[in-house]
N, C-alpha and C positions, 0 to 999 in steps of 0.2 A: 504494500500500500504506500503510495507516494505521499509527500508532505502536504501537497495541496488538498488531497482528499481528507486527510486527518484534520486540517484546519477548518474545512467546511463542516465536518461532522461536529467538531467542538463548538463551532459558531452556532449551528442549528440547535445543539443541546442547551446553549446558554440563552437563546432567544425566548423571551416571555412576553405575553401581551402587556404586562405592566411596564415594560421598557419603552413602550410607545408614549409619546408626549400627550398632554391633555387634549389638544386640538384634534389629533388623529383618533384617539380613543372615543372622543365625543362624536366624531364623524361616523365611526362604526356604530355607536349606540343609536344614531339617528335612523339607521335602517331597520332597527328592531321595532316590532309592534309595541305600542305603548303598554298594553295589557295582554299577556302577563310578562312578556320578555323584558322590556325596558324597566318595568316595575321591579322585577326580580333581580336585575343587575344592581339595583340600589342596595340590596341586602348583602352584597359580597364583602365590601369593606368601606371605610370612610371615604376613600378617594372615589370609588365608583358611585357612592351615594351622592357626592358633590356633583359629579359629572352627569349622572343619570337624571338628577333633578334640576339641572341647569336650565335657566329660562330660555336658552337657545333651543332646547328640546321641547319644553312645554311650560305652560304657566300653571300656577297653583293657587287654589282658593283655600285659605286657612282662616276660620272664624276668630282664632285667637289673635290674629294680627290686627292692631288698632290703627296703624298708619302705614303708608307706602314707603317704609324705610328699607325693605329688602327687595331687590330687583326680581321681578317676575312673580311675586307673591301678593295676593290681594285679599281683602277681608270679605268680599262678596262676589257672587257670580256675575252680577251686573257690571262691576268694575273690571273684572277679568275679561269679559266679553268685549267691553268697550276698548280695552287696551290691546286685545289680540289682533294679530295679523292674519290674513286669509291663509288657511292651512294649518294654523296652530292647534295644539292639543292642550286642553285645560283639565288638570287633575284636581278634582274636588275632594277636599279632605274628609275623611271618615269621622263619624262621631257627631252627635247632636243633630240639629236641623239647620238647613240653609234655606232662607226665605227667597222665593223666586216668584215674582208677579209681573206678568206682561213684559218679560224680557225679550226684546226683538233681536234675532240673530240674522243678519243680512250678509254674512260672509261665510265661506266654508270653514267649519270648525268641528273639532271632535271633543265631546265632553265625557269624561270618564270618572267614575267613582273610585275613590282611593282605598276602599275597604276590601275585605276578602269576599264579601257577598253583597248583593244590591242593598239589603236592609241596613248595611253599615253606613250608607251615605244617602240621606233623605232630603229631597227638595220639597218644600211646602208652599203651596199656592194659597194665599189667604182669600177668605170670602170677599166677593165683590170684584175680583179680578177675572178677566176673560180666560186667562190661561197662565200656566207657570212659564212656559217658553213658547215663543212664536217664531217659526222658521220661514225665512224668505230666501234661503240658499241651501245648497247641499250640506248636510250635517250628519254627524253620527253621535248616538248616545249609547253608553255601555255601562253596565254594572251600577245602575242608579235606581233609587226608588223615588217616584214622583207622586205626591198626594195633592188632590184638589178638593176643596170643600164645596165649591160650586164651579160652574163653567167646565173647563176641560184641563187635563194635564198638559197635553201638547196640541198646539194649533199649527197646522202645516198649510202654508200658503203657496209656496213654490219650491222648486229644487227637489233633490232626492234625499229623503229622510230615512236613515238606517237606525233601527232600534234593536239592540242586542242585549240579552241577559238583564232585563230591567223588570221592575215592578211598577205598575200604574194603578193607583188606588183612588177611587172616587168616593164621594160622600155616601155613607150608608143610608138605608131607608130612614125617613120617608122622602129624602131629597135626591135619591139616586136618579130619578127620572129627569132631573135638571143637569146631570153631569155626564160627561163623556170622556173616555180615556184619550181618544185621538179625534180631532176634527180636522178634516182636510178640505180646503176650499180651492185647491189648485184645479184649474180648468173651468171652474164655474159651471153654469148650466148651458151656455151657448155652444153650439157645435164648433164655431171658429176658435173659441177660447180653448175648448177641449183638444182640438187639433194642435194648437200651439203648445199646450201643456205636454202632449205626447211627444211632439218634436223636440222639446227642450229637456225631456227626460224627467218630468215631474212624477214622483212616485213615493210610496211609503213601503218600506221593507221592515217586517217585524219578525224576530226569531227568539225563541227561548224566553219569552216574556209572559209574565203573569198579570192578568187584569182582574181587578176586584171592584165590584160595585159599578154604578153607572147604568144609564139606559141602554147604551150600545158600546161595543168595543170601538167601532169607527163610525163617525157620522160624516157623510160627504154630500156635497151638492152637485157633484159631477158624475161621470160614468166611470165605474171602476170594474176591474176584473180581479178575481181572487184566484190565486194559483198555489199549488202545493199546500193545501189546507190540512192541518191535523189538529184536532181538538180533544182535550181530555177534561171531562167535567168532574168537579168536586163540589162538596156542599157549599163552600164559600168562595170558590174562585174558578177561573178557567185558565188552563195552561195551553197555549196554542202557538203554532208556527204558520205564518202565511206571508205572502207578498201581495201588496195592493198596487196595481199599476193602471194608469189611464189607457183606455183603448178607444179607437175611432168607432 
């Protein structure tokens, strides 16, 4: 075995991911899915925690924060959404309740609960609000519980809305007939608007999500097609998987 081969083998044995600088390692983390991969990297060591939670990768909502002293950390969802750039991911801290009333999201964002299960991160829409979150752009929600006393949990107006592994809970009787988990107005009732909505990809995709209470799971004023429907009925809830898309 010649000297060059020995040097190459010694070099490969000594190479470790932690020898990479912060910028390179953070760039690698940016290719990981926020949940669970990027979230799990934060558990490896203090350095990876700092890099995995860096505001360049996602913004954070922490109710314990009283002022905007830490970059990328906000005391409320509304402030985080306002500061976010298109394509950002917002990690909502677990524990307690986050109040969300009529928060408009008009840019592509991903909102993810920071707990182990959806019940660890709860968004509460107070009575008198139309919805907790209103979507006017393509967005994704994951690992969250959204509760609405009246109105609806999620109001979808345009764009592609993806809901994964969430709990949507409406007011229980006798007011559940006034509540809806999801209301979508994309496409409207006119044929021309419906055609535009289909062309622009307006849709609602729901998977592994539990809906409790409310008059209907989805209320729409447009034409919808349900695909890949699976429903499991229980005494107090429905667990279902379906896609809702506009069709001509």
